[in-house]
Each structure stands twice: as C-alpha cells, then as structure tokens.
C-alpha positions in Angstrom: -0.1 -0.1 -0.2 1.4 3.6 -0.9 2.1 5.0 2.8 1.4 8.2 1.8 -2.2 7.3 0.9 -2.6 5.3 4.1 -1.8 8.2 6.4 -3.9 10.4 4.5 -7.0 8.5 4.4 -7.0 7.4 8.4 -6.8 11.4 8.4 -10.1 11.6 6.7 -11.9 9.2 8.2 -11.2 10.4 11.7 -12.1 13.9 10.3 -15.1 13.0 8.7 -16.6 10.8 11.6 -15.7 13.3 14.2 -13.2 10.8 15.9 -11.5 12.8 18.9 -8.5 10.6 18.9 -6.6 8.7 16.5 -3.2 7.3 15.3 -1.9 8.8 11.7 0.3 5.7 11.2 3.4 7.6 11.9 6.0 6.2 13.9 7.2 8.8 17.0 11.3 9.1 16.9 13.4 6.5 17.9 14.8 7.0 21.5 17.4 6.0 23.1 17.5 6.2 27.2 21.1 7.2 28.3 23.9 5.1 29.5 23.5 6.6 32.9 21.5 7.3 35.4 20.7 11.1 35.7 19.5 12.3 39.3 20.3 15.2 41.4 23.4 15.1 43.8 22.0 16.7 46.4 19.7 13.5 46.8 20.0 11.3 49.5 22.2 8.2 48.2 23.9 9.8 45.3 27.2 11.3 46.9 30.1 10.0 49.7 31.4 12.6 51.7 33.0 13.3 55.2 32.5 15.6 57.6 35.2 18.5 59.7 35.2 21.4 61.1 35.8 23.2 58.3 33.0 21.6 56.2 32.5 18.9 53.6 34.6 16.8 51.9 33.2 15.1 48.7 34.7 11.1 48.4 32.4 10.2 45.1 29.7 8.6 44.3 28.1 5.8 46.8 28.5 2.4 45.6 26.2 1.8 42.4 25.2 5.3 41.3 26.4 6.8 37.6 25.8 10.5 36.3 26.5 11.6 33.0 25.8 15.3 34.5 26.7 16.2 37.9 26.3 19.6 39.5 27.4 19.4 43.0 25.7 21.0 45.4 27.2 23.8 48.2 26.0 22.1 51.3 25.4 18.5 52.3 24.7 17.7 55.6 23.9 21.4 56.6 27.1 22.5 56.3 29.5 24.1 52.8 31.2 21.8 50.4 34.9 23.2 51.1 36.9 20.2 48.9 37.0 17.4 46.4 39.3 14.7 47.7 41.3 12.4 46.6 40.5 10.2 43.5 36.7 11.2 44.3 35.6 10.6 41.0 38.3 8.5 39.3 37.4 6.4 36.6 33.7 7.7 36.3 34.2 7.0 32.7 29.8 8.0 32.2 30.5 11.3 33.7 30.5 14.1 30.8 29.8 17.8 32.8 30.6 18.5 36.0 29.7 22.0 38.0 31.6 22.6 41.1 29.9 25.3 43.9 31.1 28.1 45.2 32.8 27.4 48.6 34.8 24.6 47.1 38.8 25.9 47.6 40.7 22.5 46.8 40.2 19.7 44.3 42.5 17.1 45.4 44.9 14.7 43.6 43.2 12.3 40.5 39.6 13.8 41.7 38.3 13.1 38.0 41.6 11.6 36.6 40.6 9.0 33.8 37.1 10.7 33.4 37.7 10.2 29.6 33.9 11.1 28.3 34.0 14.6 30.4 34.3 17.9 28.5 32.5 20.6 30.9 33.9 21.9 33.7 33.0 24.7 35.5 35.8 25.8 38.5 33.8 28.1 40.8 35.3 31.4 42.0 37.5 31.0 45.7 38.9 28.2 44.1 42.5 27.6 45.4 44.2 24.7 44.5 44.0 22.0 41.6 46.2 19.2 42.8 48.4 16.9 40.5 47.0 14.9 37.7 43.3 16.3 38.7 42.1 16.0 35.4 44.6 13.9 33.7 43.7 11.2 31.2 40.3 13.3 30.5 40.4 13.4 26.8 37.4 15.0 25.9 38.0 18.0 28.0 39.8 20.4 25.4 39.2 23.4 27.5 38.7 25.1 31.0 38.1 28.3 32.4 40.2 28.7 35.6 39.5 31.5 38.1 42.0 34.1 39.0 41.3 32.9 42.7 43.6 29.8 42.0 47.1 30.0 42.9 48.0 26.4 42.7 48.3 24.3 40.0 50.0 21.1 40.2 51.8 18.6 38.0 49.7 17.4 34.9 46.7 18.3 36.8 45.2 19.7 33.6 45.7 19.2 29.7 47.4 15.4 30.1 46.8 12.4 28.7 49.0 9.8 30.5 52.5 11.9 29.9 51.8 13.7 27.0 50.2 17.3 27.3 47.1 17.0 24.8 47.8 19.1 21.5 45.5 22.5 21.1 44.3 22.0 25.1 43.2 25.7 26.0 42.8 27.7 29.2 40.8 30.8 29.7 42.0 32.8 32.7 43.8 36.1 33.9 47.1 37.3 32.8 49.8 37.2 35.6 47.8 34.7 37.3 48.5 30.7 38.3 46.5 29.7 34.8 49.3 31.5 33.0 52.2 30.5 34.5 50.7 27.0 34.4 50.4 27.0 30.6 54.0 28.5 30.3 55.7 26.1 32.7 54.1 23.3 30.8 54.8 24.7 27.7 59.0 25.4 28.3 58.8 22.0 30.1 57.8 20.1 26.7 59.8 22.1 24.5 56.5 23.2 22.7 53.8 25.2 22.6 51.0 22.4 23.1 48.7 24.7 25.3 46.9 27.9 24.7 46.2 30.6 26.9 43.9 33.1 26.0 43.3 36.1 28.7 40.3 36.9 29.5 40.9 40.3 31.7 41.8 43.6 30.2 42.0 47.0 31.4 38.9 48.0 30.7 37.8 44.7 32.8 35.3 43.3 30.3 33.2 40.4 30.6 34.9 37.2 29.5 33.8 34.8 26.7 34.4 31.4 25.4 33.2 29.6 22.3 32.9 25.8 22.3 32.0 24.1 19.0 30.8 20.5 18.1 31.2 18.5 15.1 29.5 17.2 12.7 26.7 19.7 13.1 24.6 18.6 10.1 22.1 21.2 7.7 20.5 20.4 4.6 21.6 22.3 1.0 20.3 25.2 0.2 18.8 26.1 3.9 19.8 29.8 5.4 22.1 28.5 8.8 21.7 29.9 11.6 24.2 30.0 14.7 24.5 26.3 15.1 22.1 25.3 18.3 24.6 22.7 19.5 27.4 25.7 19.4 27.7 27.2 23.1 28.5 30.7 23.7 29.2 31.2 27.4 29.5 34.7 28.9 29.8 36.0 32.4 26.8 38.3 31.6 23.8 38.1 28.8 23.8 40.0 25.5 26.7 39.0 23.8 26.6 40.1 20.2 26.8 37.4 17.5 27.2 37.3 14.1 27.7 34.3 11.5 29.3 34.2 8.7 29.9 31.4 6.4 32.8 30.3 4.6 33.7 27.7 2.6 37.5 25.7 3.3 38.5 24.2 6.5 41.7 27.0 6.9 41.8 30.6 6.8 43.3 30.3 3.6 40.5 28.9 2.1 38.0 31.7 3.2 37.8 34.1 0.6 34.7 33.1 -0.8 31.2 34.0 2.0 28.1 32.4 0.8 24.9 32.9 3.3 23.5 29.4 1.9 25.5 26.5 0.7 25.0 25.5 -2.8 26.9 22.0 -2.7 26.9 19.4 -0.4 30.0 18.9 1.6 31.8 20.3 4.7 31.9 23.7 5.9 33.5 26.3 8.2 31.3 28.5 10.3 33.0 31.4 11.8 31.5 32.8 14.5 32.5 36.2 15.5 31.2 37.9 18.7 31.8 42.0 18.4 34.4 43.9 20.8 32.1 45.8 23.1 32.6 48.0 26.5 31.1 44.9 27.9 32.7 42.5 25.7 36.6 41.3 24.8 36.3 40.4 20.9 36.3 36.4 20.7 35.8 34.6 17.5 36.2 30.5 16.7 35.1 28.2 13.9 32.0 25.4 13.5 32.6 22.6 11.5 29.7 21.7 9.9 28.2 19.1 7.2 25.9 19.9 4.7 23.7 17.6 2.6 20.9 16.8 0.3 17.5 17.1 1.9 15.6 13.5 2.8 12.3 13.9 2.1 9.3 12.0 3.6 5.7 13.2 3.2 6.9 16.8 2.0 9.3 17.0 5.4 13.0 16.7 5.3 13.9 14.1 7.8 17.2 16.1 8.3 16.8 19.3 8.8 13.0 19.4 9.1 12.2 21.9 6.9 9.2 21.8 4.4 9.7 20.8 0.8 7.5 23.2 -0.6 10.1 26.0 0.3 7.9 28.2 2.5 6.3 26.1 5.0 3.2 24.5 4.6 2.7 21.0 3.6 -0.5 18.7 3.1 -0.8 16.2 5.7 -3.9 14.8 4.5 -7.7 15.2 3.5 -11.2 14.1 4.4 -14.6 14.5 2.9 -17.2 16.9 4.8 -20.5 15.1 4.8 -22.0 16.5 8.5 -23.4 19.4 6.1 -22.4 20.5 2.7 -20.5 18.1 0.2 -16.7 19.1 0.0 -13.3 18.3 1.1 -11.2 19.4 4.0 -7.6 19.9 3.5 -5.4 19.4 6.6 -2.0 21.5 6.4 1.0 21.4 8.7 1.9 24.8 9.1 5.2 26.5 10.1 6.1 29.5 12.7 6.5 31.8 9.5 3.4 31.1 7.7 1.1 31.2 10.7 2.3 34.5 11.6 2.1 36.2 8.2 -1.7 37.6 8.8 -2.1 37.6 4.8 -1.3 34.4 4.1 -4.3 32.2 2.8 -4.9 29.2 0.8 -6.2 29.4 -2.5 -8.5 27.0 -3.9 -9.0 27.0 -7.5 -11.9 25.2 -9.2 -12.2 23.1 -12.1 -14.5 26.2 -14.1 -11.7 28.6 -13.2 -13.4 30.4 -10.2 -10.9 30.5 -6.7 -11.7 31.0 -3.0 -9.3 32.4 -0.1 -9.4 30.8 2.8 -7.3 33.2 5.5 -4.5 30.9 7.5 -6.0 33.0 10.6 -9.5 31.8 9.7 -8.5 27.8 9.4 -10.1 25.2 12.1 -7.2 24.2 14.3 -7.6 20.6 14.9 -5.0 19.0 17.6 -7.0 15.6 17.7 -6.4 14.0 14.9 -3.3 12.4 15.5 -2.4 12.3 19.1 -1.8 16.2 19.6 -0.5 17.2 16.6 -2.0 20.6 15.3 -3.1 20.7 11.8 -5.0 23.4 10.5 -8.3 22.7 8.4 -9.3 24.3 5.0 -12.8 23.2 4.0 -13.6 23.5 0.3 -17.3 22.9 -0.8 -18.3 21.2 -4.2 -21.4 20.7 -5.7 -23.0 17.5 -6.4 -22.0 17.7 -9.9 -18.6 18.6 -8.9 -17.7 15.3 -7.1 -15.4 14.0 -10.2 -13.9 18.1 -10.3 -10.1 18.6 -9.8 -10.0 21.0 -7.1 -6.6 23.0 -7.0 -5.1 24.2 -3.2 -2.3 26.6 -3.1 -0.5 28.1 0.1 0.3 32.1 -1.0 1.8 34.7 1.8 1.8 37.8 1.8 5.3 38.8 0.4 4.3 36.9 -2.8 5.5 33.6 -2.6 3.3 30.2 -3.2 3.8 27.2 -2.1 3.3 23.3 -3.6 -0.3 23.2 -5.7 -2.1 20.2 -4.5 -4.7 18.8 -6.6 -7.9 16.5 -5.2 -11.2 15.2 -5.9 -14.4 14.3 -3.8 -14.6 11.2 -5.6 -10.6 10.6 -5.3 -11.3 10.2 -1.5 -14.4 7.8 -1.9 -13.0 5.5 -4.1 -10.2 4.9 -1.8 -12.7 4.5 1.0 -15.0 2.4 -0.5 -11.5 0.3 -2.0 -10.1 -0.4 1.9 -13.5 -0.9 3.6 -11.9 -4.3 5.5 -8.6 -1.9 6.6 -10.8 0.0 8.6 -14.2 -0.5 10.8 -15.0 3.4 10.4 -14.6 3.0 6.4 -17.1 0.1 6.4 -19.7 2.0 8.3 -19.7 5.0 5.9 -19.2 2.9 2.5 -23.4 2.8 2.2 -23.1 6.5 2.2 -20.0 7.3 0.0 -21.8 4.9 -2.1 -25.5 6.7 -2.1 -23.1 10.2 -2.4 -21.5 9.2 -5.3 -24.3 7.8 -7.6 -26.1 11.2 -6.5 -23.3 13.5 -7.9 -23.3 11.4 -10.9 -27.1 11.7 -11.5 -26.4 15.7 -10.7 -23.7 15.6 -13.5 -26.1 13.9 -16.0 -29.1 16.6 -15.1 -26.8 19.6 -15.3 -24.5 18.4 -18.6 -21.7 18.7 -16.5 -18.4 16.4 -16.9 -20.5 13.3 -18.2 -17.3 11.5 -19.4 -16.0 10.6 -16.0 -19.4 10.1 -13.7 -18.9 9.5 -10.2 -20.5 5.9 -10.1 -18.8 4.9 -13.2 -17.6 1.9 -11.3 -20.4 0.6 -9.9 -22.7 -1.4 -11.2 -26.1 -1.2 -13.1 -27.8 -2.5 -9.9 -26.2 0.0 -7.7 -26.5 3.0 -10.5 -30.7 2.3 -10.4 -32.8 4.8 -8.8 -36.0 3.6 -10.4 -37.1 2.1 -7.1 -37.6 5.9 -6.1 -41.3 7.2 -6.8 -43.5 10.0 -5.8 -45.5 7.3 -3.6 -41.6 6.4 -1.7 -42.1 10.6 -0.9 -45.5 10.7 0.1 -44.7 10.9 3.8 -43.0 14.6 2.4 -46.0 16.3 1.1 -46.7 19.5 3.1 -49.9 19.3 5.3 -50.0 22.5 6.6 -51.8 25.9 5.7 -50.0 27.9 2.9 -52.5 30.8 2.7 -53.9 33.2 4.5 -55.4 37.0 3.5 -52.2 38.7 3.3 -49.6 35.8 1.7 -49.7 32.3 -0.1 -46.9 29.7 -0.7 -46.6 29.2 -4.5 -44.1 27.1 -4.9 -40.2 26.0 -4.4 -37.3 25.2 -5.8 -34.0 23.3 -4.2 -30.4 24.5 -5.4 -27.9 21.8 -5.6 -24.6 23.9 -5.6 -22.1 23.7 -3.5 -24.6 24.1 -0.7 -28.6 22.8 -0.6 -30.6 25.6 -0.4 -34.5 25.1 -0.4 -36.2 28.3 -1.6 -39.5 29.1 -1.2 -41.9 31.3 -3.5 -44.7 33.9 -2.3 -46.6 36.1 -3.0 -48.7 39.0 -1.5 -52.8 38.4 -0.9 -55.4 41.3 -0.6 -53.9 44.6 0.5 -50.1 43.6 1.4 -47.8 44.9 0.3 -43.7 43.0 0.0 -43.0 45.7 2.7 -45.9 44.9 5.3 -44.4 41.3 5.3 -41.7 39.9 7.6 -40.1 36.2 7.1 -38.2 34.5 9.5 -36.5 31.1 9.9 -36.3 30.4 13.6 -34.7 33.5 15.0 -32.9 34.0 11.9 -34.6 36.9 9.6 -35.0 36.1 6.1 -34.8 39.0 3.3 -37.2 38.2 0.5 -35.7 38.6 -3.3 -38.0 39.5 -6.7 -38.2 36.4 -8.4 -40.4 36.6 -11.7 -44.1 38.0 -10.2 -43.0 36.4 -6.5 -40.5 36.9 -3.9 -38.3 34.2 -3.2 -36.9 33.5 0.5 -33.8 30.9 1.0 -33.2 27.9 3.3 -29.3 27.7 3.0 -26.8 24.8 3.9 -29.3 21.9 4.5 -27.2 18.9 5.4 -27.9 15.4 3.8 -29.8 13.8 7.0 -31.8 17.3 7.0 -33.1 16.9 3.6 -36.3 15.4 4.8 -36.7 17.7 7.7 -40.1 20.2 7.4 -38.5 23.5 8.0 -41.1 26.3 9.7 -41.2 29.5 7.8 -42.5 32.3 9.9 -44.2 35.3 7.9 -45.7 38.0 9.9 -47.9 41.0 8.7 -48.3 43.4 11.4 -49.8 41.1 14.0 -51.1 38.6 12.0 -48.8 35.4 11.4 -48.4 32.3 9.2 -46.6 29.2 9.6 -45.5 27.3 6.3 -43.5 24.1 6.8 -41.7 22.9 4.2 -38.9 20.3 3.3 -36.4 19.5 0.3 -37.7 16.3 -0.2 -41.8 17.8 -0.6 -40.4 19.6 -3.2 -38.9 16.2 -4.5 -42.2 14.8 -3.9 -44.3 17.4 -6.5 -41.0 16.8 -8.7 -41.4 13.1 -9.0 -45.4 13.0 -9.3 -46.2 15.3 -12.0 -45.2 14.6 -15.7 -42.2 14.8 -17.6 -41.8 18.5 -19.4 -39.3 20.5 -20.6 -38.7 21.9 -17.1 -38.8 18.4 -15.0 -36.9 16.2 -17.1 -36.5 12.6 -16.6 -32.7 13.6 -15.6 -34.2 16.2 -12.8 -36.6 13.1 -11.6 -33.4 10.8 -11.0 -31.6 13.2 -9.5 -34.1 14.1 -7.3 -34.3 9.7 -6.9 -30.8 9.6 -5.7 -30.9 12.2 -3.2 -33.6 10.4 -1.9 -31.4 7.8 -1.6 -28.8 10.0 -0.2 -30.3 11.5 2.6 -31.6 8.1 3.7 -28.2 6.7 3.8 -26.9 9.9 5.8 -30.0 9.3 8.2 -28.5 6.1 8.6 -24.8 6.7 9.1 -25.7 9.5 11.9 -28.6 8.1 13.3 
C-alpha cells in the first residue's frame, strides 16, 4: 500500500467521522535511553562525603550510582562543601559534565583522573588549589576556564593524557595568574606550545567569553544557516553580540568566498564572531558543519525538518465533509513563519476557473486527529455535480511567495475509502453513505450536463446505479400538510439549488392589500430577506445537511399582528417533482437526480443515527 495514501486516509476517516482521537500512522522518533542514571547530586544516597570542622569533603558517588551530568550542591548535611577529595571520581567514564560550587577551595589529587568522556567543567570563584593529576587522562576535556582565585595548579593537573600533553588544550584565565604560569611552564617543559592561554581580562575589565563547538552539525542544502544550536556561547553576563558568517574551506587560506547558504553538499566551516563592545572582548571560533542533500518524506526533510515547498506549508491529508455540504477538507501542517503571516491564505481553484480564499487565521485548528499534532483545516465545498472535478489548493504568503500546488477530488477520496473497507471499521460503516453520495453526484452531472465523460458512479454496477425504486409514492410522507395561504400571503411553490450548498427556495405572493414591505419572514430566530423573482418573492433556507433533507422547516411570515407558519422540506419539493409528468423543465434527468438525492438522504440518516 502506498504509505502516503494510507496516512492521509486515516486522517480523513477521523475527520469525517468526528473521532476525537486516532493514530495517523506516523511512528515516533527513535528514542535511546541514556547509558547512565541522571539524578540530583543533592538526593540522599547519591554522593558520599565526610565532615570536618571546616565543612564537607566529597569522596565520590555511593556504590552503584553513575551520572552523566553532575552538579555538586554547595551544602550537604547542613555544612558547606569545601573540597573534592583524593580520587573522588576517578575512572567515572560515564561522567560528561561537572559543575563545582562556590565554597570549594581545593580539588584533590586524581579527583577526576580517567574521566574519559568529561568535556565540560565549571570551576568556582574562590577555588585555590588544583592538585596533581586532578584532570589527567580526560581526553574529551579540551578547554577550561580557571578562576583568578587559583594560586596553585600542580603537576599534570590539566591537559595531559598519561604523560603527553593534549595538543590544542586551552586554558582561559587572567594574565599574570596561576593559569598563565601553568601554561607557560608546561609549554617550556615540553619544548613546544601544546597549550594555549587566552587572556580573559584587560584594562577595561570587560566580561569574558568562550565559544565551544561540536562536530558534526548537519544542515541541508539550500537552507539559510543560523548559529548552530549546539554551539555554546558562554559569557559572564547576558546579551553578547554575535554575528555568523559562512565560508568555504577548512583553513584560513580557504575563507575568501563568503556564502549565506551552501549550494553544494559537503563540509563547511562557520566562522562565529562576537564583536568587541564595552562589555565584551572580541572572540571568534570555527564550527565545522556537514551539509547534505534534503531527505524528504511526506514533504518534510528528515534531516533539517524543512518543508519541501520552501515556504513552510505541507498537505498532511484530506477528508470528506458530509455533516453539512459536500466538500473536501485540506489538513495542512504550517510552520511558525506561515502562522505569523496575517495575510497568508490557501487558494482553492475550481475546475471552472473560479477561486476561493481561506485565510490561515480563519482555518480550523485540529489537535485531536493525530496524538495532539496540530493541523490547520481548510474546507472547500463542491456542488453535487462537481464530485469528479479536480480542486487545486496552494498556499500564498503576503510577500508573494507560493507553495506547492495540491490537487484532489471528492471521488478520489471516496474511491479509496470504498476500496479499503476491510482495513478500517469506520470505512465499512461509511461505505453505504459514500456510495449513495457518488450516485447522487453522477445523476447531478447528467442533469446539469457537467463532466459527463467521468461520472462519479462510473465503477458501479447497473443495479447499484439504479434509482427506479424511488417514486412519488416513496416520498408521499413528505408532502406539505400545513395551511399555505392566508389573507395576506400565499406560498406559490418551491425549488432546490444543488450547488455547493443544498438550498431550499420558497416563493410567496402578497394577498389582499398587503405589500411586500408589510411582510416579515423568519426561519427560527433568523430573519430572511425576500428577493424579487419574476412575479413572486423568494426566501432561501440554505446549508441543509444531507441528513436533514427530509426535515420540514418552518418559515413564519408576519404582517403586523397576523402571522402564518409555512412548513416545507427539500423532500417535499422532491415529491412534487416525482409525482408530475416529464416536461421541458421537469426532465427525466431531474427526476433521477431527485430520486438519487432521496437515497443519499436515507443513507445519511442511517449513518448519523
């Protein structure tokens, strides 16, 4: 089965049947549980510690506990945490991030030695000593900011894998402090500049800033590239100014050609720059990014999440509208840009060239059809004779851009439903109504001589097409049995309009001395405005649902204090058509259409019972 058709059909069934909850058949994203437990270090039973007069020394995790992200609390047992003990977290290979609280003045020897995945460490202001091999064999830790308060960094405390310095290891700190001295001494000791020192202070005492990148960051061809989400800019304050510029190449020599959006798949380098201001020292970093071709599935790229139409709109599915008028609902997924455009609209184009606009702001929001996913529903009504006509739908933005053009027909959905009744109980239940609807549409095509080469019931058997069983006697029960005349008004007749809305028109004449200006017409609480039609005045009862075609609606006509209630139904009109002989205006095609409409009405009553 075509996957897209299956997904659309399930959406359609739920919308047509008014279901409040269903699965659209789209699998959840793959979820991989973390390898280690994530918990609060403040929780009882997570950390082991010892107490002294000065405070608490952390000795590590309790047996059996591992964490990927550790934020050590500043107090335990009611006392301040002042030290990380000897070998406290040695060889904890699951550990990736550590935040050490203010109040800690000493990190013991080998405290984090062998934490091979540790890549982010925050040291507190007030820290004084980083003991020997404290962060040795932490290969993923490529940079660290050392507070000005640190006065003692012991042998191989930072930046070593076994006895070898980690090339490119960077220490951020203030010039003239132990941080700069450690970098200088270690470079002199090893005879090369393996370590980098970046001064975070100057005479104006600006805020400090560091940029860390993660490779690979994947983007798709042709997208405008923002600052990658996984590039972390850290500052001592908020509000750093940032600009992002794309360059081809991997080295400074290859940065001559600037581009905003890559036009070829491959590896690129993003130069992230932070401008120098009164609050910040200028900084920059290179972020490596891999760009590949889009991988569209159901109109959405599986890599970057972008929409295939390029403007942020996608057709998720269709449904039939059968509660009221015959029509197709278009279920659209829209991104934030489209939703924010107050002038955005979906343009429907009918087979005869006429168009209809539905503003995005006027679309019905549906969050129930697929596990809370938001769809925007745009209705497009059609006349019975137009069930095989192709409806075009295209999203338009106020800046003139347009999205993908989608084509659909009532028959296309109906045929799919009838072909798959065994797969969905809802389809099986709806099948008699859909067959009656298609049959009604085909007879309307013949009556109005519209698209007669592609009839809606073309694949029905002759017995399924037949409407001979419906006669005037069948509709006898729908004859109007109320008084239709008074001394001021008379009901002269009725007609049906079978356009996109089923509309019952009632025709009146004034009696006695009454004039049309003296008369008032009401349908329930709704006031009706009569329109001149030949020698009579016509009022319309519009938007009659299929299941209500046999309902006798009451129109009250008043003239001063006097009133007359006239009852009439669409099927009452049908009776008068069927019980009279064929004529130039009452053709056999019209009689067949009325008969098919009656069968459609009966099927709707059964379906919605």
